[in-house]
LUMLUM-415272 format. One record per residue (C-alpha): residue number from 1; residue in one letter; y, x, z. Coordinates in steps of 0.2 Angstrom, whole numbers, plus 5000, padded with zeros to 4 digits. Layout:
<sites>
[NUM; A; [Y; X; Z]],
...
</sites>
This chain:
<sites>
[1; M; [4874; 4875; 4676]],
[2; S; [4868; 4870; 4659]],
[3; P; [4855; 4857; 4656]],
[4; A; [4839; 4852; 4646]],
[5; A; [4823; 4842; 4650]],
[6; V; [4807; 4833; 4648]],
[7; P; [4807; 4819; 4661]],
[8; L; [4798; 4810; 4674]],
[9; P; [4792; 4793; 4667]],
[10; E; [4807; 4788; 4657]],
[11; A; [4821; 4779; 4666]],
[12; H; [4819; 4761; 4664]],
[13; D; [4803; 4762; 4654]],
[14; D; [4792; 4747; 4655]],
[15; A; [4779; 4747; 4670]],
[16; G; [4766; 4733; 4672]],
[17; P; [4749; 4731; 4680]],
[18; G; [4740; 4748; 4679]],
[19; A; [4757; 4757; 4682]],
[20; E; [4748; 4767; 4696]],
[21; A; [4736; 4774; 4684]],
[22; S; [4748; 4777; 4669]],
[23; R; [4761; 4785; 4681]],
[24; A; [4748; 4798; 4687]],
[25; A; [4743; 4801; 4669]],
[26; D; [4762; 4802; 4663]],
[27; V; [4766; 4815; 4677]],
[28; N; [4750; 4825; 4674]],
[29; A; [4753; 4826; 4655]],
[30; A; [4771; 4829; 4657]],
[31; T; [4768; 4843; 4669]],
[32; E; [4756; 4852; 4657]],
[33; V; [4769; 4850; 4643]],
[34; N; [4783; 4856; 4653]],
[35; R; [4774; 4871; 4661]],
[36; A; [4772; 4877; 4643]],
[37; T; [4790; 4873; 4638]],
[38; D; [4798; 4879; 4654]],
[39; A; [4788; 4895; 4653]],
[40; S; [4799; 4901; 4638]],
[41; Q; [4814; 4891; 4643]],
[42; A; [4814; 4881; 4626]],
[43; A; [4828; 4870; 4622]],
[44; E; [4828; 4852; 4626]],
[45; V; [4827; 4841; 4610]],
[46; S; [4841; 4828; 4607]],
[47; R; [4836; 4813; 4597]],
[48; D; [4846; 4801; 4587]],
[49; P; [4840; 4784; 4590]],
[50; R; [4846; 4777; 4574]],
[51; T; [4836; 4789; 4563]],
[52; G; [4824; 4798; 4575]],
[53; A; [4832; 4815; 4569]],
[54; A; [4830; 4829; 4582]],
[55; T; [4843; 4842; 4586]],
[56; A; [4840; 4857; 4598]],
[57; G; [4848; 4854; 4615]],
[58; P; [4852; 4866; 4630]],
[59; P; [4839; 4877; 4638]],
[60; A; [4829; 4872; 4653]],
[61; T; [4835; 4878; 4670]],
[62; T; [4825; 4894; 4676]],
[63; P; [4818; 4894; 4693]],
[64; A; [4830; 4908; 4698]],
[65; R; [4845; 4898; 4693]],
[66; L; [4838; 4883; 4702]],
[67; S; [4836; 4893; 4718]],
[68; A; [4854; 4899; 4716]],
[69; A; [4861; 4882; 4714]],
[70; L; [4851; 4876; 4729]],
[71; A; [4856; 4890; 4740]],
[72; A; [4875; 4887; 4735]],
[73; A; [4873; 4869; 4740]],
[74; A; [4865; 4872; 4756]],
[75; R; [4878; 4886; 4760]],
[76; D; [4893; 4875; 4756]],
[77; A; [4887; 4859; 4763]],
[78; E; [4895; 4861; 4780]],
[79; E; [4912; 4865; 4773]],
[80; F; [4911; 4851; 4760]],
[81; G; [4906; 4838; 4773]],
[82; A; [4920; 4843; 4784]],
[83; T; [4933; 4841; 4771]],
[84; A; [4946; 4827; 4774]],
[85; P; [4942; 4811; 4765]],
[86; A; [4959; 4812; 4756]],
[87; V; [4955; 4829; 4749]],
[88; R; [4938; 4822; 4743]],
[89; A; [4947; 4808; 4735]],
[90; G; [4958; 4820; 4726]],
[91; R; [4944; 4830; 4719]],
[92; L; [4935; 4814; 4713]],
[93; A; [4951; 4809; 4705]],
[94; A; [4952; 4826; 4696]],
[95; V; [4934; 4822; 4689]],
[96; A; [4940; 4805; 4683]],
[97; D; [4955; 4813; 4675]],
[98; A; [4944; 4825; 4666]],
[99; L; [4933; 4811; 4659]],
[100; E; [4947; 4801; 4653]],
[101; E; [4955; 4817; 4645]],
[102; H; [4939; 4819; 4635]],
[103; A; [4934; 4801; 4632]],
[104; G; [4934; 4802; 4613]],
[105; E; [4923; 4817; 4613]],
[106; L; [4911; 4811; 4626]],
[107; A; [4909; 4794; 4618]],
[108; A; [4905; 4802; 4601]],
[109; L; [4892; 4813; 4609]],
[110; A; [4884; 4799; 4619]],
[111; D; [4883; 4788; 4604]],
[112; A; [4874; 4802; 4594]],
[113; E; [4861; 4802; 4608]],
[114; T; [4860; 4784; 4613]],
[115; A; [4866; 4773; 4599]],
[116; L; [4875; 4762; 4611]],
[117; G; [4891; 4761; 4600]],
[118; P; [4908; 4771; 4602]],
[119; E; [4917; 4756; 4608]],
[120; R; [4906; 4752; 4622]],
[121; L; [4904; 4770; 4627]],
[122; R; [4923; 4773; 4627]],
[123; G; [4924; 4758; 4639]],
[124; E; [4910; 4765; 4650]],
[125; V; [4919; 4782; 4651]],
[126; G; [4934; 4772; 4658]],
[127; R; [4922; 4763; 4670]],
[128; A; [4915; 4779; 4676]],
[129; A; [4933; 4786; 4679]],
[130; A; [4937; 4770; 4689]],
[131; Q; [4921; 4772; 4699]],
[132; L; [4926; 4789; 4704]],
[133; R; [4943; 4784; 4710]],
[134; F; [4935; 4769; 4719]],
[135; Y; [4923; 4779; 4729]],
[136; G; [4938; 4791; 4734]],
[137; S; [4947; 4776; 4741]],
[138; V; [4932; 4771; 4751]],
[139; A; [4931; 4788; 4758]],
[140; V; [4949; 4788; 4763]],
[141; E; [4948; 4770; 4771]],
[142; G; [4934; 4777; 4782]],
[143; S; [4924; 4762; 4789]],
[144; W; [4909; 4770; 4781]],
[145; L; [4910; 4783; 4795]],
[146; G; [4907; 4770; 4808]],
[147; V; [4918; 4778; 4821]],
[148; R; [4915; 4771; 4838]],
[149; I; [4923; 4778; 4854]],
[150; D; [4919; 4771; 4871]],
[151; G; [4927; 4777; 4887]],
[152; P; [4919; 4779; 4904]],
[153; D; [4925; 4761; 4909]],
[154; T; [4914; 4754; 4894]],
[155; T; [4899; 4765; 4896]],
[156; G; [4898; 4766; 4915]],
[157; S; [4896; 4785; 4914]],
[158; A; [4902; 4798; 4902]],
[159; E; [4912; 4795; 4886]],
[160; L; [4903; 4792; 4870]],
[161; R; [4909; 4795; 4853]],
[162; R; [4898; 4790; 4837]],
[163; M; [4900; 4793; 4819]],
[164; N; [4890; 4794; 4803]],
[165; R; [4888; 4812; 4796]],
[166; P; [4884; 4818; 4778]],
[167; L; [4866; 4821; 4776]],
[168; G; [4868; 4837; 4765]],
[169; P; [4863; 4841; 4747]],
[170; V; [4858; 4826; 4737]],
[171; A; [4847; 4826; 4721]],
[172; V; [4852; 4813; 4708]],
[173; F; [4841; 4807; 4694]],
[174; G; [4852; 4797; 4682]],
[175; A; [4848; 4783; 4670]],
[176; S; [4846; 4783; 4651]],
[177; N; [4854; 4766; 4648]],
[178; F; [4871; 4770; 4656]],
[179; P; [4875; 4788; 4652]],
[180; F; [4892; 4788; 4661]],
[181; A; [4891; 4774; 4674]],
[182; F; [4874; 4779; 4680]],
[183; G; [4873; 4797; 4673]],
[184; V; [4879; 4814; 4678]],
[185; A; [4896; 4808; 4685]],
[186; G; [4890; 4790; 4689]],
[187; H; [4888; 4780; 4705]],
[188; D; [4876; 4791; 4714]],
[189; T; [4885; 4807; 4711]],
[190; A; [4902; 4799; 4715]],
[191; S; [4896; 4790; 4731]],
[192; A; [4887; 4806; 4737]],
[193; L; [4902; 4817; 4734]],
[194; A; [4913; 4804; 4743]],
[195; A; [4902; 4804; 4758]],
[196; G; [4904; 4823; 4759]],
[197; C; [4887; 4828; 4751]],
[198; P; [4885; 4842; 4738]],
[199; V; [4876; 4835; 4723]],
[200; L; [4862; 4842; 4711]],
[201; V; [4860; 4831; 4696]],
[202; K; [4844; 4831; 4685]],
[203; A; [4850; 4829; 4667]],
[204; H; [4842; 4815; 4658]],
[205; P; [4832; 4819; 4643]],
[206; A; [4838; 4804; 4633]],
[207; H; [4855; 4813; 4632]],
[208; P; [4854; 4831; 4635]],
[209; L; [4869; 4837; 4626]],
[210; L; [4880; 4824; 4634]],
[211; S; [4873; 4829; 4651]],
[212; A; [4877; 4847; 4648]],
[213; R; [4895; 4843; 4643]],
[214; L; [4897; 4831; 4658]],
[215; G; [4890; 4844; 4669]],
[216; D; [4903; 4857; 4663]],
[217; L; [4917; 4845; 4665]],
[218; V; [4912; 4839; 4683]],
[219; S; [4910; 4857; 4688]],
[220; G; [4926; 4863; 4681]],
[221; A; [4936; 4849; 4688]],
[222; L; [4929; 4851; 4705]],
[223; R; [4932; 4869; 4706]],
[224; A; [4950; 4867; 4699]],
[225; A; [4953; 4855; 4713]],
[226; G; [4947; 4867; 4726]],
[227; A; [4929; 4862; 4729]],
[228; P; [4917; 4875; 4734]],
[229; E; [4904; 4882; 4721]],
[230; G; [4890; 4873; 4729]],
[231; A; [4898; 4856; 4728]],
[232; F; [4890; 4851; 4711]],
[233; A; [4876; 4858; 4700]],
[234; L; [4867; 4851; 4685]],
[235; V; [4848; 4856; 4682]],
[236; T; [4837; 4852; 4667]],
[237; G; [4818; 4851; 4664]],
[238; F; [4804; 4842; 4671]],
[239; D; [4798; 4856; 4683]],
[240; A; [4816; 4858; 4689]],
[241; G; [4817; 4840; 4693]],
[242; L; [4801; 4841; 4703]],
[243; A; [4807; 4856; 4712]],
[244; L; [4823; 4847; 4717]],
[245; V; [4813; 4834; 4726]],
[246; D; [4802; 4847; 4735]],
[247; A; [4817; 4859; 4739]],
[248; P; [4820; 4860; 4758]],
[249; E; [4838; 4861; 4755]],
[250; V; [4838; 4843; 4748]],
[251; A; [4842; 4830; 4761]],
[252; A; [4840; 4814; 4750]],
[253; V; [4836; 4809; 4732]],
[254; A; [4845; 4795; 4722]],
[255; F; [4836; 4788; 4707]],
[256; T; [4839; 4775; 4694]],
[257; G; [4825; 4771; 4682]],
[258; S; [4808; 4763; 4680]],
[259; Q; [4796; 4757; 4694]],
[260; S; [4784; 4770; 4689]],
[261; G; [4796; 4785; 4689]],
[262; G; [4804; 4779; 4706]],
[263; T; [4788; 4777; 4714]],
[264; A; [4782; 4794; 4709]],
[265; L; [4797; 4801; 4717]],
[266; V; [4795; 4791; 4733]],
[267; E; [4777; 4797; 4735]],
[268; R; [4782; 4815; 4731]],
[269; A; [4796; 4815; 4744]],
[270; A; [4784; 4808; 4757]],
[271; R; [4772; 4822; 4755]],
[272; R; [4785; 4835; 4759]],
[273; P; [4783; 4844; 4776]],
[274; V; [4799; 4836; 4781]],
[275; P; [4800; 4819; 4771]],
[276; V; [4817; 4814; 4764]],
[277; P; [4824; 4797; 4759]],
[278; V; [4822; 4792; 4741]],
[279; F; [4835; 4778; 4736]],
[280; A; [4826; 4772; 4720]],
[281; E; [4834; 4758; 4710]],
[282; M; [4820; 4752; 4698]],
[283; G; [4822; 4734; 4693]],
[284; T; [4810; 4720; 4690]],
[285; V; [4811; 4703; 4681]],
[286; N; [4827; 4695; 4686]],
[287; P; [4824; 4676; 4685]],
[288; V; [4836; 4662; 4680]],
[289; A; [4833; 4644; 4686]],
[290; L; [4840; 4629; 4676]],
[291; T; [4842; 4614; 4688]],
[292; P; [4836; 4597; 4682]],
[293; A; [4854; 4591; 4684]],
[294; A; [4861; 4605; 4673]],
[295; A; [4848; 4601; 4660]],
[296; G; [4853; 4583; 4660]],
[297; V; [4871; 4586; 4656]],
[298; S; [4876; 4584; 4638]],
[299; D; [4873; 4601; 4629]],
[300; G; [4868; 4608; 4646]],
[301; T; [4852; 4616; 4640]],
[302; A; [4860; 4623; 4624]],
[303; A; [4874; 4631; 4633]],
[304; A; [4862; 4639; 4646]],
[305; A; [4851; 4645; 4631]],
[306; E; [4866; 4653; 4623]],
[307; G; [4871; 4662; 4639]],
[308; F; [4853; 4667; 4643]],
[309; T; [4851; 4674; 4626]],
[310; G; [4867; 4684; 4626]],
[311; S; [4862; 4691; 4643]],
[312; F; [4844; 4696; 4639]],
[313; T; [4849; 4704; 4622]],
[314; L; [4865; 4713; 4629]],
[315; G; [4863; 4731; 4625]],
[316; Q; [4846; 4727; 4617]],
[317; G; [4840; 4721; 4633]],
[318; Q; [4841; 4739; 4641]],
[319; F; [4849; 4733; 4658]],
[320; C; [4840; 4734; 4674]],
[321; T; [4849; 4717; 4678]],
[322; K; [4843; 4709; 4662]],
[323; P; [4837; 4691; 4665]],
[324; G; [4819; 4691; 4659]],
[325; L; [4813; 4674; 4664]],
[326; L; [4821; 4657; 4662]],
[327; L; [4814; 4642; 4672]],
[328; A; [4818; 4626; 4665]],
[329; P; [4813; 4607; 4668]],
[330; A; [4799; 4601; 4657]],
[331; G; [4805; 4592; 4642]],
[332; S; [4822; 4601; 4642]],
[333; G; [4818; 4610; 4625]],
[334; A; [4824; 4626; 4633]],
[335; A; [4812; 4637; 4623]],
[336; D; [4818; 4630; 4606]],
[337; A; [4836; 4631; 4612]],
[338; V; [4834; 4650; 4616]],
[339; A; [4825; 4653; 4599]],
[340; T; [4839; 4645; 4590]],
[341; A; [4851; 4656; 4600]],
[342; L; [4841; 4671; 4597]],
[343; R; [4841; 4669; 4578]],
[344; K; [4859; 4673; 4578]],
[345; V; [4857; 4690; 4587]],
[346; A; [4857; 4706; 4577]],
[347; P; [4843; 4718; 4580]],
[348; G; [4846; 4736; 4585]],
[349; V; [4838; 4752; 4591]],
[350; L; [4832; 4757; 4609]],
[351; L; [4837; 4773; 4618]],
[352; T; [4821; 4783; 4616]],
[353; E; [4805; 4784; 4606]],
[354; S; [4795; 4781; 4622]],
[355; I; [4805; 4766; 4627]],
[356; A; [4803; 4758; 4610]],
[357; A; [4784; 4761; 4610]],
[358; A; [4783; 4754; 4628]],
[359; Y; [4793; 4739; 4622]],
[360; R; [4781; 4735; 4608]],
[361; Q; [4766; 4738; 4619]],
[362; G; [4775; 4727; 4632]],
[363; V; [4777; 4712; 4621]],
[364; A; [4759; 4714; 4615]],
[365; D; [4754; 4714; 4633]],
[366; L; [4764; 4698; 4637]],
[367; V; [4755; 4689; 4623]],
[368; A; [4738; 4695; 4629]],
[369; A; [4742; 4689; 4646]],
[370; G; [4745; 4671; 4639]],
[371; A; [4763; 4671; 4633]],
[372; T; [4766; 4662; 4616]],
[373; P; [4779; 4669; 4604]],
[374; V; [4793; 4656; 4599]],
[375; A; [4805; 4667; 4589]],
[376; S; [4809; 4684; 4585]],
[377; V; [4822; 4694; 4574]],
[378; P; [4815; 4706; 4562]],
[379; A; [4817; 4724; 4567]],
[380; L; [4828; 4737; 4558]],
[381; T; [4819; 4750; 4548]],
[382; G; [4819; 4768; 4555]],
[383; G; [4824; 4775; 4571]],
[384; F; [4818; 4768; 4588]],
[385; A; [4820; 4750; 4582]],
[386; A; [4815; 4734; 4592]],
[387; E; [4812; 4716; 4587]],
[388; P; [4821; 4704; 4599]],
[389; T; [4808; 4691; 4605]],
[390; V; [4807; 4675; 4615]],
[391; L; [4790; 4669; 4622]],
[392; T; [4785; 4654; 4631]],
[393; V; [4772; 4653; 4645]],
[394; P; [4765; 4639; 4656]],
[395; A; [4773; 4639; 4673]],
[396; R; [4755; 4639; 4681]],
[397; A; [4752; 4656; 4673]],
[398; L; [4766; 4664; 4683]],
[399; R; [4755; 4671; 4698]],
[400; P; [4756; 4687; 4708]],
[401; G; [4748; 4701; 4699]],
[402; S; [4750; 4694; 4682]],
[403; R; [4758; 4705; 4668]],
[404; L; [4769; 4691; 4665]],
[405; L; [4779; 4695; 4680]],
[406; A; [4782; 4713; 4677]],
[407; E; [4797; 4720; 4668]],
[408; C; [4797; 4723; 4649]],
[409; F; [4812; 4734; 4646]],
[410; G; [4821; 4728; 4630]],
[411; P; [4826; 4713; 4621]],
[412; V; [4812; 4701; 4626]],
[413; A; [4812; 4686; 4638]],
[414; L; [4800; 4672; 4644]],
[415; V; [4804; 4654; 4645]],
[416; A; [4793; 4643; 4657]],
[417; E; [4795; 4624; 4660]],
[418; Y; [4792; 4617; 4678]],
[419; G; [4785; 4600; 4680]],
[420; S; [4794; 4596; 4697]],
[421; V; [4805; 4604; 4710]],
[422; A; [4790; 4607; 4720]],
[423; E; [4782; 4617; 4706]],
[424; L; [4799; 4627; 4704]],
[425; R; [4798; 4632; 4722]],
[426; E; [4780; 4637; 4720]],
[427; V; [4784; 4648; 4705]],
[428; L; [4799; 4656; 4713]],
[429; A; [4789; 4661; 4728]],
[430; A; [4776; 4670; 4716]],
[431; L; [4789; 4681; 4708]],
[432; Q; [4792; 4699; 4712]],
[433; P; [4808; 4702; 4722]],
[434; S; [4822; 4707; 4710]],
[435; L; [4839; 4715; 4709]],
[436; A; [4847; 4699; 4704]],
[437; A; [4844; 4680; 4701]],
[438; S; [4854; 4666; 4693]],
[439; V; [4855; 4648; 4696]],
[440; I; [4863; 4637; 4681]],
[441; S; [4868; 4621; 4690]],
[442; A; [4878; 4605; 4686]],
[443; G; [4892; 4611; 4698]],
[444; P; [4895; 4612; 4717]],
[445; D; [4887; 4595; 4720]],
[446; D; [4871; 4599; 4712]],
[447; P; [4858; 4594; 4725]],
[448; D; [4846; 4608; 4721]],
[449; L; [4859; 4622; 4722]],
[450; P; [4858; 4625; 4741]],
[451; W; [4839; 4627; 4743]],
[452; L; [4839; 4637; 4727]],
[453; V; [4852; 4649; 4733]],
[454; E; [4843; 4651; 4750]],
[455; Q; [4826; 4654; 4742]],
[456; L; [4832; 4667; 4730]],
[457; A; [4842; 4676; 4743]],
[458; R; [4826; 4679; 4752]],
[459; R; [4819; 4689; 4737]],
[460; T; [4834; 4697; 4728]],
[461; G; [4849; 4708; 4731]],
[462; R; [4862; 4697; 4722]],
[463; V; [4862; 4678; 4719]],
[464; V; [4873; 4672; 4704]],
[465; V; [4878; 4654; 4702]],
[466; D; [4883; 4648; 4684]],
[467; G; [4884; 4665; 4678]],
[468; W; [4873; 4679; 4672]],
[469; P; [4866; 4695; 4681]],
[470; T; [4871; 4708; 4668]],
[471; G; [4886; 4717; 4673]],
[472; V; [4889; 4724; 4691]],
[473; A; [4906; 4725; 4698]],
[474; T; [4911; 4741; 4707]],
[475; A; [4918; 4733; 4723]],
[476; W; [4918; 4732; 4742]],
[477; A; [4906; 4717; 4743]],
[478; Q; [4894; 4723; 4729]],
[479; Q; [4875; 4724; 4733]],
[480; H; [4865; 4732; 4719]],
[481; G; [4848; 4733; 4726]],
[482; G; [4834; 4722; 4732]],
[483; P; [4817; 4721; 4741]],
[484; W; [4803; 4732; 4734]],
[485; P; [4799; 4734; 4720]],
[486; A; [4816; 4731; 4714]],
[487; T; [4821; 4746; 4725]],
[488; S; [4813; 4758; 4737]],
[489; R; [4826; 4754; 4751]],
[490; P; [4830; 4736; 4752]],
[491; E; [4844; 4739; 4765]],
[492; A; [4854; 4751; 4752]],
[493; T; [4865; 4748; 4737]],
[494; S; [4868; 4760; 4723]],
[495; V; [4885; 4752; 4718]],
[496; G; [4900; 4747; 4729]],
[497; A; [4908; 4753; 4745]],
[498; S; [4891; 4753; 4755]],
[499; A; [4884; 4765; 4743]],
[500; L; [4890; 4779; 4753]],
[501; D; [4880; 4774; 4768]],
[502; R; [4864; 4780; 4760]],
[503; F; [4870; 4798; 4762]],
[504; T; [4874; 4798; 4780]],
[505; R; [4866; 4797; 4797]],
[506; P; [4873; 4792; 4814]],
[507; V; [4876; 4805; 4828]],
[508; A; [4883; 4801; 4846]],
[509; Y; [4893; 4814; 4855]],
[510; Q; [4892; 4812; 4874]],
[511; G; [4905; 4821; 4885]],
[512; V; [4910; 4833; 4871]],
[513; P; [4927; 4841; 4872]],
[514; Q; [4940; 4838; 4859]],
[515; A; [4939; 4856; 4851]],
[516; A; [4920; 4853; 4848]],
[517; L; [4922; 4836; 4840]],
[518; P; [4922; 4832; 4822]],
[519; M; [4939; 4828; 4816]],
[520; A; [4936; 4809; 4813]],
[521; L; [4932; 4808; 4832]],
[522; R; [4946; 4817; 4839]],
[523; D; [4961; 4809; 4848]],
[524; G; [4975; 4805; 4837]],
[525; N; [4963; 4800; 4823]],
[526; P; [4969; 4815; 4812]],
[527; W; [4960; 4808; 4797]],
[528; G; [4968; 4791; 4799]],
[529; V; [4951; 4781; 4796]],
[530; V; [4946; 4764; 4803]],
[531; R; [4939; 4766; 4821]],
[532; R; [4934; 4755; 4835]],
[533; L; [4939; 4759; 4853]],
[534; D; [4929; 4752; 4867]],
[535; G; [4923; 4739; 4855]],
[536; A; [4939; 4733; 4848]],
[537; P; [4947; 4739; 4832]],
[538; E; [4960; 4753; 4834]],
[539; P; [4977; 4746; 4832]],
[540; A; [4986; 4750; 4816]],
[541; G; [4998; 4765; 4819]],
[542; A; [4990; 4769; 4835]],
[543; A; [4986; 4787; 4829]],
[544; A; [5005; 4790; 4826]],
[545; A; [5008; 4785; 4844]],
[546; G; [4997; 4799; 4851]],
[547; G; [4985; 4798; 4865]],
[548; R; [4966; 4794; 4864]],
[549; A; [4969; 4783; 4850]],
</sites>
């Protein structure tokens, strides 16, 4: 399917107090615009962030084509979910191969629509390919299936066999800021396919031409590898996106973007006759705490300021894991040190016109809420330019409900000084939960390290010590999520092996004969996945020996 689109509230747009009202206004206004647009199936507009120049993009998905894609996904869901994990892994590898084969073309297309730079984007293509292969390997290993088999001696009655089954078709709303890693063929798509779920991706309006090309490559690679037609589809247009959330064929929604956009999807899915889960990764202010001992080390504050500045301006601050607040001891000179580091930063452009406008308004709102500008870098002229900025704020002003505690997407950060460890504890307790948080310490023996790690772990999905939160490794132990409002589902992760768990549900089979069981539960372990028998791990090689194992 080909793409196009005007979005739900922009992925990773800034959202502060008043987001409820602005979200409703955004949705209502965009709905009116898109009704008119979709009525004639007008082309989506592709914009160059460096100049603002517009190019016609692909047409919006018609209701008839959307219905056909949904019907195909529902029709093929059972077949796709019953496919052996090794076969799914091969199909994901085929998609990875296709991305790598066209890496130069894709990077150039993405750079024209995102201005993120050819070198970074080529690297991101490689990262997306590695992710696809990783999720294939997770599928093959099989622990995500949660297979448990208990015989009559264990249950005291009939035999029980339990496993996680794929939910069915998943609607994916990708991000603007990582067009490959979190886009059409990104984490959500790869993990859902690995879990055995057909995927329908809503193309992002920040890169409609790239989305169309990626959609063609993914569809072609999957079909060539033997996947059914309904395994994957790309749809475009605001109304098509809303229709995906409403469609009875869709069993779950995955979203990466702003708090306002994610909340709108959660609320819409909850109003369905049969609500479905929405796994929205939204992001908030990710705090960094500089300990008194770390600030007391020679050049400790300067080194922390350099690292903090490099992290909050990375990619022009367009990371959901951007550290937006540095908490430093009073008298450490942290704000001036960050200002010194910031003056070395080159300005750039943001992804879209609306993100750039929201950034300018967000900085103004922070100042109006009590923040004081310390330093900024003059913006470029033309395009969706932004002025990297650091502000300082009194620690006492960081209170629940303040605009100072809401994300401002882009290259801006706050520095606040705390007068005591007690005040630092108080400030941390007032912050919104976040995706990640960092502690910059004086080393393993820093006396404040244990309590800081514990307090931050209660309110974040990932705690980083002596490092920066930007950058998320695709690994077995990764957690990319957090309590509301960082995400809509604090138990879930959108990155790492556990990302597959989002798209499954457990079913127990009691007294069911072999021929009627799913393959993963049958004697002999035909899929060769990790299983537990009567509470104990199945011995390695037991499947080859035959019998119930």
